[in-house]
C-alpha positions in Angstrom: -2.2 14.3 7.8 -5.3 13.0 7.5 -5.2 13.2 4.3 -2.5 10.8 4.3 -3.9 7.8 6.4 -7.1 8.5 3.6 -5.2 7.3 1.2 -2.5 4.6 2.5 -6.3 3.1 4.8 -7.2 3.2 0.9 -4.9 1.2 -0.5 -4.6 -1.2 2.1 -8.3 -2.1 1.4 -7.7 -2.2 -2.7 -4.7 -4.5 -1.6 -6.4 -6.2 0.4 -9.7 -6.7 -0.8 -7.7 -7.9 -4.5 -6.0 -10.9 -2.4 -9.2 -11.8 -0.9 -10.7 -12.5 -3.8 -8.0 -14.9 -5.5 -7.9 -18.3 -5.1 -4.5 -19.0 -3.0 -5.8 -20.3 0.6 -2.4 -18.1 1.3 -3.6 -15.0 -0.3 -6.6 -14.5 1.6 -5.1 -15.2 4.8 -2.5 -12.3 3.8 -5.4 -10.2 2.9 -7.4 -10.7 5.6 -4.4 -9.4 7.4 -3.7 -6.7 5.6 -7.9 -5.6 6.1 -8.0 -5.9 9.6 -4.8 -3.7 9.8 -6.9 -1.3 7.4 -9.6 -1.7 10.0 -8.1 -0.6 12.8 -6.3 2.5 10.8 -9.8 4.1 9.7 -10.8 3.7 13.3 -7.5 5.8 14.9 -8.0 8.2 12.2 -11.4 8.8 12.5 -11.3 9.0 16.1 -8.7 12.6 14.8 -5.5 14.0 15.6 -5.4 16.1 18.7 -2.8 19.1 19.4 -1.5 19.4 23.0 -2.0 22.1 24.7 0.6 24.7 25.1 1.7 23.1 22.1 3.6 25.4 19.5 2.6 22.9 16.1 
């Protein structure tokens, strides 16, 4: 699961960087929003997934 999240975060950072480097103000705002969501996902992913005690998986 962490690998999938890492790939998703990388794609979000790539798209955000592309949008922020454009000249349109709307694209810059959208890129900043995507970047902030990517950072939040990065922080959550770095925390790791914890398995509950007694969980069958």
